[in-house]
N, C-alpha and C positions, 0 to 999 in steps of 0.2 A: 435195412441194416442187418447184416449177417455177421456171425463170428463162429469160428470153428468150434464144435463141441468136443469135449474130451473123448478119447478113444473108448469104445465100448458099444454094447448093444443098445440101439435106440428104443426108448420107451414112447416118446412123442416126436412126431415129425410134422412140421407145418410149412407149407410153401404157398406163397401168394394169397394168403387168407384175406378175404374181404367180406364186410357185412354192411349193408345199407338199409336204412329205414326211409323209404321215399327218396328225397333229395339229399338226406343226411348220410354221409359215409362214416360210420362209426369206427370201422377197422379198414385200414387202407394199405393192404399188401404186406402182411406180416410173414416173415420167415424165421423159424427157429427149430432147434433140435434139443431134446432133453434125453440124456442117456440113463440107463437103468442104474439105480443106486445113488443118483445125484439129488441134491437139494437145490432146486431151481426157484428163484424168487422173481416175481414180476412186480415192479413198482410203477406207480403213475398217479397223477391227480384225478380227482373225480371227473368223469366225462372223457377220460383219455382213451377208453376202449378196453380197459383192463378186464372188467367184469364180463363184457360181451365175449372177449376172447376166451376166457376161462369157461364160460357156459357152453361155448361151442365145443371146446375140448371135452367137457363132461357129457355132451350129448343132449343138453337141455335147450339148446338154441340152434337153429339152422344157420348155415352160412350162405352168403350170396355167390361166392366163387372161391376157388383155391382148393388145395389138397390138404387133408388132415388125416393122420394115422395115429391112433393111440393104442399101444400094445398090439399093433398089427391090424387094428380094426378101424373102420370109418365110424366115429362116434355117432354120426347122424342116424345110423341104422339102429342104434340102441340094442345091439345084440346081447343076448343073455350072457354069453361067455365073457364079453367085455365088461358088462355091468357088475358081474360077480367078482371081477378082479380089480375093481376100483373102490376106493373109499372116499367119501366127500364130507368135509366139515364146513357147513354153511355158516354165514354170519349169525343167523338165527335159526333155531329148529324147535319143533314142538315135540316134547317128550311127555309120556304119561306121568303126571305128577304124583299119583298115589302108589306107584310101583317103586320097589327098591332099586338101587343101582344094579345089583346082581340080576334082578328079574328083568330089567329093561335090556341089559346087555345080552342076557340069555335069549330073550325074545328075538332080538335082531340077529344074533348068531344063527338062530334057527332058519333064517331066510337064505342062508348060503350053503353051497354044497360041501365046502371044506372049511368050516369055521375054526377060529383060534380058540383055545381053551378060555372059558369065561373068566376064571379067576386070574389067569395069566394076563389077560387084557386089563382087568381092573387093577392089577398090581403095576402094570406098565405105565398107566396114566396116573398113578399115585393116589388111588381111591380105595386101597385095601381096607383102611380103617373105617371107611364110610360105605362099605359094600352092602350093608343091611339097612341103611338109612333110606327113607323115602326121598324121591327127587325134590319134593317141595321143601324139604328140610335143608337142602344144600345151599351153600353160598354161591355167588355169581361165578367165581373162579372154578368151583367144583362142578357147576353146571356145564361149563365149557369143557372140562375134562371128560364129563359124560359124553358130550358130543364127539370128542376124539375117540373115546372107547367104542362108541357105536360105529364109527367109521372103520375101526380096526377089527370089529367083531368077525368079519368075513375073511380075515387074514389077507387083505388086498396087496397086490404088487405095487400099485400106484395110489398115492394119497393126495387129494386136493385139499389144501387148507386155506380157507378164505378169511383173512383178517382174524387169525386164531386167538390173538391175545387182546382184542379190543375190550376195554373195560376192566382189564386186569390191574391189580396193584403191582408194584415192582417185584415183590416176592413171588407172586403167582406167575408173572411173566417169566421170571428166571426158571421156575419149575417147569413151565410149558416148554421153554427152550430145551431143557434137559430131556423132555419127552421126545421132541423132534429129533434131537441128536441120537436118542435110543432107537428111534425108527430107522434112521440112516444106518446105525450100527447093525440093524437086522437086515440090511440090504434093500429096504424099501426105497422107492422113488417118491420124492415129495415135491409137489408143485405148490409153492407158497405165494399168496398175495398179501401184501402188508403196506401200511402207511408209515411204519416205523423203520427209519433208516438203520438204527442200531440193531434191530431184529434181523434185517437182511444181512448186515455186516457180520453178525455173530453166527448165523445159521447157514447161509447160502454158499454153495460152491460157485454158482454163477448167478448173475443178476441181469434182467432185462428191464430197461427203463422205457416206458411207453408214453408218448405224448401225441395228442391229436390223431390217434389211430395208427401210429407208426412207432416201431422200435427205433429209438434214437441212440441207444447205447446198449451193448451186450458184452459181458465179460465177467471175470471174477471181481469181487468188491475191491481187491487191492489194485488190479490193473486198471479199473475204471478211474481210480484216483490219479492216474498219470495222464489223463486225457487232455488234449487241446491246450487251451490257454490257462488251465488251472495250475499255476506255478507253485512250487515248493517255497515256503517262506522260512527264512533264517533270521532269528532275532537274537540280540545280545545287548549287553550294556558295557560301557567303557568308563574308566575314571574321568573325572572332570579335566578338561583341557586336552584329552587324547582324541585325535581324529584319525579314522582309518585312511589308508592310502586312496587317493582319488580314483586310481585305475580299477579298484575293486568294485566301484559302482554302488557303494553302500549309502543308504539314505537315513538321515537322522529323523527319528520319530518324535522324540521329545527329550529334552535334557541330555542325559547320557545314554539314552536308548536308541539303538540303530536296528535297521532291518534291510534285507534284500530279498527280492522275489526272483526265482530262477527256475528254468526247466532243466538245468544241469547242476543239481545240488552237490554232487561228488566233486566236480571241478571247483566250484565256488568255495566249498568248505576247505578244500586243499589249499587254495590260494589264501583264504582268510586266516586259517590257523597258521599257515606259514608266515604270514605277515605278523601275526600276534607273537609268535615265538621270536622272530627277529627283533621286534620292537619291545620284547620283554613286558608285554601287557597281558592281563587276564581277560578273557571273554566271559564276563559275568552273566550267569543265567542263560548260557547258550542253548537255544531251542530250535529244533528243526521240525517243521510241521508240514506234512503232505496234505493235499485236499482230502477231506473225508468223502464217503459215499454221499452224504447229505449235501456237501458243497457241489459235487458233480450233478446230483439230481436237481438241485435248485437252479444251477446254471443252465442245464439242458432244457428243463421244462420252461424256464423263463425265455430262453431263445425261441422255443417253439411258439410260445404265446405271442411274442413280438412279431414273429413271421406271420402267424395267423392274422394278427391285427392289421399288418401291412397289406 
């Protein structure tokens, strides 16, 4: 599955990527491009090949075949120039518990040739008030922010975020989203993996949905909502005894509630409202809902599971 990337300099280029473990093919011919400054999200159920793909891009796992270029380098070579230009936030990381936030960030910054100012990094991730607190004194959400700070310490061009808000409460998640938006505002390229559909919807410029080792959908969150059989639903209520014109194809749901599913919402709405004006009736609670990213995700991954079982 391929989709044209936005115009711009390419940060990640993948063609025909495959990874096998004996007879098991975990990744089965992935193609994708990520441009500089883009927030790109990869979604997929456990075992879909998401983690394997990301670890290949990060240089921590070898590929069986295919071409991969990250910031112009083959990540399998783990060249110093590439590694110094990437930041990685893993699902779990081990940080020295008795050091302060500032000490830990300063230590990691010292590993890079052109680090970002330590206090600026701490401010960016929202830990300025906790800069002198020891790591063991921090909350779970603050620990995660430290992980992001360490990934930013070297002022990377490309940042990999693996499930960055797992375990966060709603408030901490929103604050983390603001941090990701700040990174995008600085011109960073962000490759995000997440299980949260609302997170991808809120942050990503484009989304790839992966299932059974293949990308089954690729595009912006909004354009993915218009895929295939996922029809727009129009719902409304009518006064007792009022029935819409038969040619409109409206279905009664219950009582005075009606709905229609369509892939041509503009045309149907035009015909429906025209009928209502002529009939001098009010479409009470008129609601138009397009498929969400979660609807598309569930439909596509379900289709893949059914095909795999067959």
